[in-house]
NUKOLDREN-795683 format. One line per 8 residues: for each residue x, y, z of C-alpha. Coordinates in nm, 2 decimals, padded with zeros to 4 digits. Example, Ala and Ser with C-alpha at 12.3 -4.5 7.8 and 13.67 -1.06 7.14 Angstrom:
2
01.23/-00.45/00.78 ~ 01.37/-00.11/00.71;
//
This chain:
451
13.36/10.80/09.72 ~ 13.33/10.64/10.07 ~ 13.07/10.36/10.09 ~ 12.88/10.56/10.35 ~ 12.85/10.86/10.12 ~ 12.72/10.67/09.81 ~ 12.40/10.81/09.66 ~ 12.18/10.51/09.72;
11.87/10.69/09.61 ~ 12.03/10.75/09.27 ~ 12.14/10.39/09.25 ~ 11.79/10.27/09.32 ~ 11.64/10.49/09.04 ~ 11.92/10.38/08.80 ~ 11.84/10.01/08.88 ~ 11.47/10.07/08.84;
11.53/10.25/08.51 ~ 11.71/09.95/08.37 ~ 11.44/09.71/08.48 ~ 11.14/09.91/08.39 ~ 11.02/09.91/08.76 ~ 10.81/10.15/08.95 ~ 10.97/10.32/09.24 ~ 10.84/10.51/09.54;
10.96/10.61/09.89 ~ 10.69/10.59/10.15 ~ 10.70/10.77/10.48 ~ 10.60/10.49/10.71 ~ 10.60/10.67/11.04 ~ 10.74/10.95/11.25 ~ 10.83/10.92/11.61 ~ 10.90/11.17/11.89;
10.83/11.54/11.95 ~ 10.90/11.79/11.68 ~ 11.25/11.90/11.80 ~ 11.38/11.54/11.80 ~ 11.15/11.37/11.55 ~ 11.27/11.05/11.38 ~ 11.15/10.96/11.03 ~ 11.10/10.61/10.91;
11.08/10.55/10.53 ~ 11.06/10.25/10.30 ~ 11.16/10.20/09.94 ~ 10.89/10.02/09.74 ~ 11.00/09.88/09.40 ~ 10.73/09.72/09.18 ~ 10.49/09.71/09.48 ~ 10.75/09.52/09.69;
10.85/09.69/10.02 ~ 11.21/09.67/10.13 ~ 11.36/09.71/10.48 ~ 11.29/10.05/10.64 ~ 11.54/10.33/10.68 ~ 11.55/10.56/10.99 ~ 11.69/10.91/11.01 ~ 11.66/11.24/11.19;
11.56/11.41/10.87 ~ 11.33/11.28/10.60 ~ 11.62/11.30/10.34 ~ 11.84/11.09/10.57 ~ 11.57/10.83/10.62 ~ 11.51/10.81/10.25 ~ 11.88/10.76/10.18 ~ 11.90/10.48/10.44;
11.59/10.31/10.30 ~ 11.74/10.32/09.96 ~ 12.07/10.17/10.10 ~ 11.88/09.88/10.26 ~ 11.69/09.82/09.93 ~ 12.00/09.83/09.72 ~ 12.18/09.59/09.95 ~ 11.90/09.34/09.91;
11.90/09.38/09.53 ~ 12.28/09.34/09.52 ~ 12.27/09.03/09.73 ~ 12.00/08.88/09.50 ~ 12.21/08.97/09.20 ~ 12.52/08.79/09.35 ~ 12.31/08.48/09.41 ~ 12.18/08.50/09.05;
12.53/08.54/08.91 ~ 12.65/08.23/09.10 ~ 12.36/08.03/08.97 ~ 12.41/08.16/08.61 ~ 12.78/08.07/08.62 ~ 12.70/07.72/08.72 ~ 12.44/07.69/08.44 ~ 12.68/07.84/08.18;
12.93/07.57/08.26 ~ 12.67/07.30/08.19 ~ 12.56/07.45/07.86 ~ 12.91/07.54/07.74 ~ 12.80/07.90/07.69 ~ 13.03/08.17/07.82 ~ 12.97/08.55/07.85 ~ 12.81/08.81/08.07;
12.48/08.72/08.22 ~ 12.44/08.99/08.49 ~ 12.11/09.17/08.53 ~ 12.30/09.49/08.61 ~ 12.49/09.48/08.28 ~ 12.25/09.29/08.05 ~ 11.89/09.41/08.06 ~ 11.59/09.19/07.97;
11.27/09.28/07.80 ~ 11.15/09.51/08.07 ~ 11.38/09.79/07.95 ~ 11.49/09.85/07.59 ~ 11.76/10.10/07.48 ~ 11.74/10.25/07.13 ~ 11.94/10.50/06.93 ~ 11.85/10.87/06.96;
12.03/11.20/07.00 ~ 12.12/11.12/07.36 ~ 12.17/10.75/07.30 ~ 11.87/10.64/07.50 ~ 11.49/10.65/07.44 ~ 11.32/10.65/07.77 ~ 10.98/10.77/07.90 ~ 10.97/10.88/08.26;
10.66/10.95/08.46 ~ 10.72/11.12/08.79 ~ 10.43/11.16/09.03 ~ 10.36/11.27/09.38 ~ 10.10/11.04/09.53 ~ 10.07/11.24/09.85 ~ 10.28/11.42/10.11 ~ 10.39/11.08/10.25;
10.50/10.91/09.92 ~ 10.73/10.99/09.63 ~ 10.71/10.77/09.32 ~ 10.86/10.74/08.98 ~ 10.76/10.50/08.70 ~ 11.00/10.40/08.43 ~ 10.85/10.26/08.11 ~ 11.00/10.14/07.78;
10.90/10.22/07.43 ~ 11.00/09.87/07.32 ~ 10.71/09.64/07.22 ~ 10.88/09.36/07.40 ~ 10.84/09.54/07.73 ~ 10.46/09.49/07.72 ~ 10.47/09.13/07.60 ~ 10.28/08.91/07.84;
10.42/08.57/07.81 ~ 10.26/08.31/08.04 ~ 10.47/08.02/08.17 ~ 10.46/07.71/07.95 ~ 10.52/07.45/08.22 ~ 10.30/07.58/08.50 ~ 10.13/07.35/08.75 ~ 09.89/07.63/08.82;
09.77/07.64/08.46 ~ 09.78/07.26/08.42 ~ 09.56/07.19/08.73 ~ 09.32/07.49/08.72 ~ 09.08/07.60/08.45 ~ 09.23/07.91/08.29 ~ 08.89/08.06/08.21 ~ 08.80/08.04/08.58;
09.11/08.23/08.71 ~ 09.01/08.57/08.85 ~ 09.22/08.80/09.06 ~ 09.05/08.88/09.39 ~ 09.34/09.05/09.58 ~ 09.66/09.24/09.51 ~ 09.92/09.42/09.71 ~ 10.28/09.44/09.82;
10.24/09.08/09.96 ~ 10.16/08.94/09.61 ~ 09.83/08.84/09.44 ~ 09.54/08.62/09.52 ~ 09.33/08.44/09.26 ~ 09.00/08.26/09.26 ~ 09.05/07.95/09.04 ~ 08.85/07.63/08.98;
09.06/07.31/09.01 ~ 08.98/07.06/08.73 ~ 09.00/06.75/08.94 ~ 08.75/06.84/09.21 ~ 08.56/07.10/08.99 ~ 08.58/07.33/09.30 ~ 08.69/07.69/09.35 ~ 09.00/07.76/09.56;
09.20/08.07/09.65 ~ 09.55/08.06/09.52 ~ 09.79/08.31/09.67 ~ 10.11/08.38/09.47 ~ 10.40/08.54/09.65 ~ 10.77/08.57/09.61 ~ 10.94/08.27/09.77 ~ 11.10/08.40/10.09;
11.11/08.36/10.47 ~ 10.77/08.53/10.53 ~ 10.60/08.31/10.27 ~ 10.74/07.99/10.41 ~ 10.64/08.10/10.76 ~ 10.28/08.14/10.64 ~ 10.27/07.80/10.48 ~ 10.42/07.63/10.78;
10.17/07.79/11.01 ~ 09.87/07.72/10.79 ~ 09.97/07.36/10.75 ~ 09.94/07.32/11.13 ~ 09.61/07.48/11.17 ~ 09.27/07.32/11.13 ~ 08.98/07.52/11.27 ~ 08.64/07.62/11.14;
08.72/07.99/11.19 ~ 09.06/07.98/11.01 ~ 09.10/07.96/10.63 ~ 09.19/07.60/10.54 ~ 09.53/07.53/10.38 ~ 09.54/07.26/10.11 ~ 09.88/07.25/09.95 ~ 10.16/07.47/09.81;
10.43/07.44/09.54 ~ 10.69/07.66/09.38 ~ 10.73/07.78/09.02 ~ 11.00/07.99/08.85 ~ 10.74/08.22/08.70 ~ 10.45/08.42/08.84 ~ 10.11/08.40/08.68 ~ 09.99/08.73/08.55;
09.64/08.83/08.46 ~ 09.66/08.91/08.09 ~ 09.76/09.26/07.98 ~ 09.73/09.46/08.31 ~ 10.03/09.32/08.49 ~ 10.32/09.34/08.24 ~ 10.58/09.44/08.50 ~ 10.58/09.15/08.73;
10.88/09.07/08.94 ~ 10.95/08.77/08.72 ~ 11.00/08.99/08.42 ~ 11.29/09.18/08.58 ~ 11.56/08.96/08.44 ~ 11.65/08.83/08.79 ~ 11.57/08.46/08.85 ~ 11.30/08.45/09.11;
11.10/08.17/09.26 ~ 10.73/08.20/09.35 ~ 10.53/08.02/09.60 ~ 10.18/07.92/09.51 ~ 09.96/07.86/09.82 ~ 09.63/07.68/09.76 ~ 09.37/07.75/10.02 ~ 09.00/07.73/10.09;
08.80/07.99/09.89 ~ 08.60/08.20/10.13 ~ 08.26/08.32/10.00 ~ 08.16/08.66/10.13 ~ 08.32/08.99/10.21 ~ 08.59/09.12/10.44 ~ 08.50/09.24/10.79 ~ 08.60/09.59/10.67;
08.33/09.58/10.41 ~ 08.08/09.46/10.68 ~ 08.17/09.76/10.90 ~ 08.15/10.01/10.62 ~ 07.81/09.89/10.50 ~ 07.67/09.92/10.85 ~ 07.83/10.26/10.90 ~ 07.68/10.39/10.58;
07.33/10.25/10.63 ~ 07.27/10.22/11.00 ~ 06.89/10.19/10.98 ~ 06.92/09.88/10.76 ~ 07.11/09.69/11.03 ~ 06.92/09.73/11.36 ~ 07.08/09.41/11.50 ~ 07.44/09.52/11.47;
07.51/09.46/11.84 ~ 07.40/09.10/11.83 ~ 07.58/09.04/11.50 ~ 07.90/09.20/11.64 ~ 07.89/08.96/11.93 ~ 07.86/08.66/11.71 ~ 08.15/08.78/11.49 ~ 08.38/08.86/11.78;
08.32/08.53/11.94 ~ 08.43/08.35/11.63 ~ 08.74/08.57/11.60 ~ 08.83/08.49/11.96 ~ 08.77/08.12/11.89 ~ 09.03/08.14/11.61 ~ 09.27/08.34/11.83 ~ 09.23/08.09/12.12;
09.31/07.80/11.89 ~ 09.62/07.98/11.74 ~ 09.75/08.06/12.08 ~ 09.70/07.70/12.20 ~ 09.93/07.61/11.91 ~ 10.19/07.83/12.05 ~ 10.15/08.08/11.77 ~ 10.01/08.43/11.73;
09.89/08.62/11.43 ~ 10.04/08.97/11.47 ~ 09.83/09.13/11.20 ~ 09.47/09.10/11.30 ~ 09.25/09.36/11.14 ~ 08.92/09.38/10.96 ~ 09.08/09.33/10.62 ~ 09.22/08.99/10.73;
08.88/08.86/10.85 ~ 08.62/08.72/10.61 ~ 08.25/08.71/10.69 ~ 08.03/08.47/10.49 ~ 07.68/08.52/10.38 ~ 07.55/08.32/10.68 ~ 07.77/08.51/10.93 ~ 08.05/08.25/10.94;
08.40/08.40/11.01 ~ 08.73/08.30/10.87 ~ 09.07/08.45/10.98 ~ 09.31/08.48/10.69 ~ 09.66/08.60/10.60 ~ 09.91/08.43/10.84 ~ 10.21/08.59/10.67 ~ 10.32/08.75/11.00;
10.24/08.46/11.23 ~ 10.52/08.38/11.48 ~ 10.60/08.13/11.75 ~ 10.55/08.18/12.13 ~ 10.84/08.04/12.33 ~ 10.78/07.83/12.64 ~ 10.45/07.77/12.82 ~ 10.39/08.13/12.93;
10.46/08.49/12.83 ~ 10.76/08.54/13.06 ~ 11.03/08.45/12.80 ~ 10.89/08.56/12.46 ~ 11.11/08.53/12.16 ~ 11.28/08.84/12.02 ~ 11.04/08.96/11.76 ~ 11.06/09.16/11.44;
11.02/09.53/11.50 ~ 10.71/09.70/11.34 ~ 10.55/09.38/11.22 ~ 10.18/09.43/11.16 ~ 09.95/09.72/11.06 ~ 10.01/10.04/11.26 ~ 09.64/10.12/11.33 ~ 09.60/09.79/11.51;
09.94/09.75/11.66 ~ 09.97/09.71/12.04 ~ 10.16/09.98/12.23 ~ 10.46/09.75/12.27 ~ 10.48/09.69/11.89 ~ 10.45/10.07/11.82 ~ 10.74/10.13/12.07 ~ 10.96/09.90/11.86;
11.00/09.65/12.14 ~ 11.11/09.30/12.03 ~ 11.00/09.10/12.33 ~ 10.62/09.12/12.27 ~ 10.40/08.82/12.31 ~ 10.06/08.67/12.20 ~ 09.87/08.94/12.38 ~ 09.93/09.17/12.08;
09.64/08.98/11.92 ~ 09.41/09.05/12.21 ~ 09.48/09.43/12.18 ~ 09.39/09.41/11.81 ~ 09.07/09.22/11.87 ~ 08.97/09.48/12.13 ~ 09.00/09.75/11.86 ~ 08.81/09.54/11.61;
08.53/09.48/11.86 ~ 08.49/09.85/11.92 ~ 08.46/09.91/11.54 ~ 08.20/09.64/11.51 ~ 07.98/09.81/11.77 ~ 08.04/10.18/11.71 ~ 07.93/10.38/11.41 ~ 08.18/10.62/11.27;
07.98/10.85/11.04 ~ 08.29/10.94/10.83 ~ 08.65/10.82/10.79 ~ 08.76/11.17/10.91 ~ 08.57/11.11/11.24 ~ 08.74/10.77/11.27 ~ 09.09/10.92/11.22 ~ 09.02/11.19/11.47;
08.90/10.96/11.74 ~ 09.12/10.65/11.68 ~ 09.41/10.75/11.90 ~ 09.17/10.82/12.18 ~ 09.01/10.48/12.14 ~ 09.35/10.32/12.15 ~ 09.41/10.51/12.48 ~ 09.07/10.38/12.62;
08.91/10.73/12.59 ~ 08.58/10.62/12.46 ~ 08.29/10.85/12.35 ~ 08.06/10.91/12.64 ~ 07.76/10.77/12.44 ~ 07.95/10.44/12.38 ~ 08.00/10.39/12.76 ~ 07.63/10.45/12.82;
07.50/10.22/12.54 ~ 07.76/09.94/12.57 ~ 07.84/09.91/12.94 ~ 07.95/09.55/12.94 ~ 08.13/09.57/12.61 ~ 08.30/09.90/12.72 ~ 08.45/09.73/13.03 ~ 08.56/09.43/12.83;
08.73/09.63/12.55 ~ 08.89/09.85/12.81 ~ 09.07/09.54/12.96 ~ 09.16/09.42/12.61 ~ 09.33/09.75/12.54 ~ 09.53/09.75/12.86 ~ 09.87/09.91/12.79 ~ 10.04/09.64/13.00;
10.01/09.31/12.80 ~ 09.99/09.11/13.12 ~ 09.67/09.29/13.21 ~ 09.49/09.18/12.89 ~ 09.27/08.88/12.93 ~ 09.33/08.54/12.76 ~ 09.10/08.47/12.46 ~ 08.95/08.18/12.65;
08.85/08.40/12.94 ~ 08.70/08.66/12.71 ~ 08.49/08.39/12.54 ~ 08.36/08.27/12.88 ~ 08.26/08.62/12.98 ~ 08.08/08.68/12.65 ~ 07.89/08.36/12.66 ~ 07.78/08.42/13.02;
07.68/08.78/12.95 ~ 07.47/08.70/12.64 ~ 07.32/08.39/12.80 ~ 07.17/08.61/13.08 ~ 07.10/08.94/12.90 ~ 07.02/08.83/12.54 ~ 06.65/08.91/12.55 ~ 06.70/09.24/12.73;
06.97/09.37/12.49 ~ 06.77/09.24/12.19 ~ 06.48/09.47/12.29 ~ 06.72/09.75/12.37 ~ 06.89/09.77/12.03 ~ 06.55/09.76/11.86 ~ 06.43/10.07/12.05 ~ 06.75/10.26/12.02;
06.96/10.36/11.72 ~ 07.29/10.17/11.69 ~ 07.60/10.39/11.69;
//
């Protein structure tokens, strides 16, 4: 069969079956009118997303996504085979050591009428995702062996290790380091270009509104929290390296939690407008500093901003940070398409342009500022109005109650990046406005309900 006609979806499922991996295909996005719609899908294996596939039909996009994922896996396998070959020469052992031919403890074959004992669980998560989970009946498949020579376990008190975050990016743990007797956040991700980019960026940044980086190291194994995470990437049989990033542990909640709490209980938080101003100023201080370092974040959103109990703000997750070329925006580097979170992407990012600049951060902060001020009663209401907000079509009541903020956000959401203000200019305007109108607005939001 011609390479272009290979059934890559089938190959992905076969590979996952051997490894005991979960598989799903996510519909990431659709572009264009109905008669010429383009579908964009991504293969997600064991919570790890692979390069997206594009097609005129959903089936074609799925096949292309599977092809991209398979090529990555195949490349990883070739590297592993080369490494294994070198090791075998050193030990004097000879024989097959390929993950595609010799399966590790994540999948066990046993005798039965059809030669294989395999449990399959197929599920439909929603209309946008198709998933399949392969599990083994072998006891070894659920064995949770922790690494024996782990710096993480040597330097941190095991009893203190608590998972505080999990996703396709990896896992984040709160852990107390023995030497300082202090809690830190330790992010564990697969060692790759994105992870290295985050470490390099964090090591250059030192600002009160940015999570502080301490150190990082690599290990051959990934720490797993006892029994609930038996199918980690490291148990696949493919040699992987993991990056452990030790950072400041931020007390408090995400900005998303802050927003939800005030949307659900508006009467409890009559000073939302003032609090929103204090938060957005701190976010802009962080953005201003990052931009001065010739970097930009690319994935600013409420989930990536922490708010402490005293109102202090920390911007986190610099996994998509990138460099700004030159001293201005006229010659930006060619960027990765579709980097970031779609809801907060600037128009130029959504249009798959690769020459966008630091002003994508200003657009995202504009959307965040709107959410800080305006109460969405339900998630359905937010989804219904969000595209209008992105297009600067604000609710009439918002324009009346938040005149200054409305005009400011409108400029931040300018479709043309060059029309968006610099973070430093926005900070100056905010400071001047609240210096002259603080007392007036303080009385206003006490009299009126905050929306």
